[in-house]
Structures are given as structure tokens and as C-alpha cells.
C-alpha positions, 0 to 999 in steps of 0.5 A: 576795636569792636564793631557796634552790633547795631551796624550788622543788624542794619546791614542785615535789614537792608539786604533783606528780600521780600521773601526773607521778610515773608519768612520772618513774618510767618515765623513771628506770627506763628510764635506769637500765636503759640505764646498767646495761645491764639488759634490761627485758622490758616497762615499761608503765603500768597503762592500757597494760597494760589493768589495770582499776584506779582508781589510776596505776602501772607494770608492770615485767617483767624476768628472768621476773618481773613487778612492779606498782608502784602510785602513790597520792597521799595528800595 
């Protein structure tokens, strides 16, 4: 009997770390920008941006605006 592929996807999501999600979002945002031809001024991790924060996250700059996307795994 074949296993439901959704179960494997759910397990992968449950085991995802904050760093994994940071990598996933970085790639997804980059792909979206390419597909829509949206010019990003910058896309960096908190660490790359030298922010002294204890959590993972991204700094996204576009069109003279800057966004900080904080990632905190709660369970």
C-alpha cells in the first residue's frame, strides 16, 4: 500500500528549523522577484545585515522601503 505523499510533506514541515524556513523564504522571494521582474534592492539574513538579534529573519529592501521578517519557531 502506497503512503499518502501529504504525510511526508507534513513531516518535513514539522521538522523544519528556523534556519530552514529562512532559506526557503530567501529562495521563494528571489524566485518571485525573477518571475515578476520585481527589482529587489537587497535581501539579506539578519546575520548578514549584522542585526544583533537572537532570532532568524530576513531584511528585504525594495522601492525605498525596508521590511524585517522575523522567524521564531514556537513548537
